BALOBA-1460 file (C-alpha; in Angstrom, 3 decimals):
// residues 84
<rec num="1" residu="m" x="0.070" y="-0.209" z="0.104"/>
<rec num="2" residu="t" x="1.329" y="3.491" z="-0.976"/>
<rec num="3" residu="t" x="0.780" y="6.606" z="1.102"/>
<rec num="4" residu="t" x="2.426" y="10.074" z="1.144"/>
<rec num="5" residu="i" x="4.517" y="12.244" z="3.452"/>
<rec num="6" residu="d" x="3.232" y="15.600" z="3.612"/>
<rec num="7" residu="a" x="5.440" y="18.744" z="3.923"/>
<rec num="8" residu="a" x="5.230" y="18.659" z="7.516"/>
<rec num="9" residu="g" x="6.763" y="15.207" z="7.579"/>
<rec num="10" residu="r" x="3.313" y="13.638" z="8.609"/>
<rec num="11" residu="i" x="2.215" y="10.385" z="6.901"/>
<rec num="12" residu="v" x="-1.212" y="8.865" z="6.801"/>
<rec num="13" residu="i" x="-1.589" y="5.377" z="8.043"/>
<rec num="14" residu="p" x="-4.375" y="3.792" z="6.095"/>
<rec num="15" residu="k" x="-7.511" y="3.231" z="7.888"/>
<rec num="16" residu="n" x="-7.692" y="-0.333" z="7.636"/>
<rec num="17" residu="f" x="-4.555" y="-0.539" z="9.439"/>
<rec num="18" residu="r" x="-5.269" y="2.027" z="12.112"/>
<rec num="19" residu="d" x="-8.650" y="-0.024" z="12.906"/>
<rec num="20" residu="e" x="-6.995" y="-3.286" z="12.984"/>
<rec num="21" residu="m" x="-4.143" y="-1.706" z="15.494"/>
<rec num="22" residu="g" x="-6.855" y="0.352" z="17.482"/>
<rec num="23" residu="l" x="-5.391" y="3.434" z="16.662"/>
<rec num="24" residu="s" x="-7.450" y="6.705" z="16.635"/>
<rec num="25" residu="a" x="-6.828" y="10.329" z="16.910"/>
<rec num="26" residu="g" x="-4.571" y="10.887" z="20.105"/>
<rec num="27" residu="t" x="-3.185" y="7.436" z="20.224"/>
<rec num="28" residu="k" x="0.459" y="7.966" z="21.457"/>
<rec num="29" residu="i" x="2.742" y="5.570" z="19.319"/>
<rec num="30" residu="e" x="6.395" y="4.283" z="19.659"/>
<rec num="31" residu="v" x="8.250" y="4.926" z="16.177"/>
<rec num="32" residu="e" x="11.620" y="2.843" z="15.976"/>
<rec num="33" residu="m" x="13.892" y="2.311" z="12.967"/>
<rec num="34" residu="i" x="14.801" y="-1.446" z="12.727"/>
<rec num="35" residu="d" x="17.019" y="-2.119" z="9.619"/>
<rec num="36" residu="g" x="16.081" y="0.753" z="7.859"/>
<rec num="37" residu="n" x="12.502" y="0.106" z="8.565"/>
<rec num="38" residu="l" x="9.980" y="2.007" z="10.334"/>
<rec num="39" residu="r" x="8.008" y="0.236" z="13.383"/>
<rec num="40" residu="i" x="5.027" y="1.937" z="14.785"/>
<rec num="41" residu="i" x="3.840" y="0.525" z="18.391"/>
<rec num="42" residu="p" x="1.029" y="1.714" z="20.235"/>
<rec num="43" residu="k" x="2.442" y="2.949" z="23.216"/>
<rec num="44" residu="s" x="-0.783" y="2.652" z="25.609"/>
<rec num="45" residu="i" x="-3.103" y="-0.042" z="24.125"/>
<rec num="46" residu="g" x="-5.682" y="1.114" z="26.953"/>
<rec num="47" residu="t" x="-6.679" y="2.995" z="29.691"/>
<rec num="48" residu="l" x="-7.089" y="2.042" z="33.255"/>
<rec num="49" residu="e" x="-10.308" y="2.667" z="34.894"/>
<rec num="50" residu="q" x="-11.744" y="2.044" z="38.399"/>
<rec num="51" residu="r" x="-15.297" y="0.282" z="38.244"/>
<rec num="52" residu="g" x="-16.325" y="-0.057" z="41.760"/>
<rec num="53" residu="r" x="-13.619" y="-2.114" z="43.629"/>
<rec num="54" residu="f" x="-12.259" y="-3.286" z="40.174"/>
<rec num="55" residu="t" x="-9.546" y="-1.603" z="38.023"/>
<rec num="56" residu="v" x="-10.192" y="-2.567" z="34.458"/>
<rec num="57" residu="i" x="-8.266" y="-1.711" z="31.286"/>
<rec num="58" residu="v" x="-10.566" y="0.075" z="28.700"/>
<rec num="59" residu="m" x="-9.195" y="-0.778" z="25.102"/>
<rec num="60" residu="p" x="-9.710" y="2.065" z="22.313"/>
<rec num="61" residu="p" x="-12.864" y="1.885" z="19.714"/>
<rec num="62" residu="g" x="-11.874" y="-0.622" z="17.038"/>
<rec num="63" residu="t" x="-9.664" y="-2.879" z="18.865"/>
<rec num="64" residu="p" x="-10.633" y="-6.350" z="18.319"/>
<rec num="65" residu="m" x="-12.421" y="-8.332" z="20.931"/>
<rec num="66" residu="l" x="-10.113" y="-11.290" z="22.402"/>
<rec num="67" residu="q" x="-11.239" y="-14.627" z="21.740"/>
<rec num="68" residu="h" x="-11.986" y="-16.996" z="24.430"/>
<rec num="69" residu="d" x="-9.860" y="-19.734" z="22.903"/>
<rec num="70" residu="v" x="-7.003" y="-17.320" z="22.969"/>
<rec num="71" residu="v" x="-7.592" y="-16.360" z="26.553"/>
<rec num="72" residu="d" x="-7.947" y="-19.848" z="27.656"/>
<rec num="73" residu="q" x="-4.589" y="-20.740" z="26.158"/>
<rec num="74" residu="v" x="-2.777" y="-17.992" z="27.898"/>
<rec num="75" residu="l" x="-4.311" y="-18.733" z="31.394"/>
<rec num="76" residu="n" x="-3.113" y="-22.420" z="30.686"/>
<rec num="77" residu="d" x="0.308" y="-21.261" z="29.843"/>
<rec num="78" residu="l" x="0.566" y="-19.288" z="32.790"/>
<rec num="79" residu="r" x="-0.800" y="-21.848" z="35.311"/>
<rec num="80" residu="e" x="1.671" y="-24.596" z="33.736"/>
<rec num="81" residu="g" x="4.495" y="-21.998" z="34.373"/>
<rec num="82" residu="r" x="3.742" y="-21.597" z="37.916"/>
<rec num="83" residu="l" x="3.591" y="-25.308" z="38.565"/>
<rec num="84" residu="r" x="6.990" y="-26.061" z="37.254"/>
């Protein structure tokens, strides 16, 4: 996909990429150069909110939902690591 750098040095990240990464206006990003390539990493993927007695992470709009099988696998991996 091709985009253009404007006179101020800004680039437009295509909407489908922004949506997939959960990026929106005001999102802080980290920009790195690795082997001559730019890498863009969201600085903060969510914000912490107090909901009753719980602190939860609220993800930006457009962030894909976690799938139950992925969460289950991560929890299983963590449990197995604690038992070893």
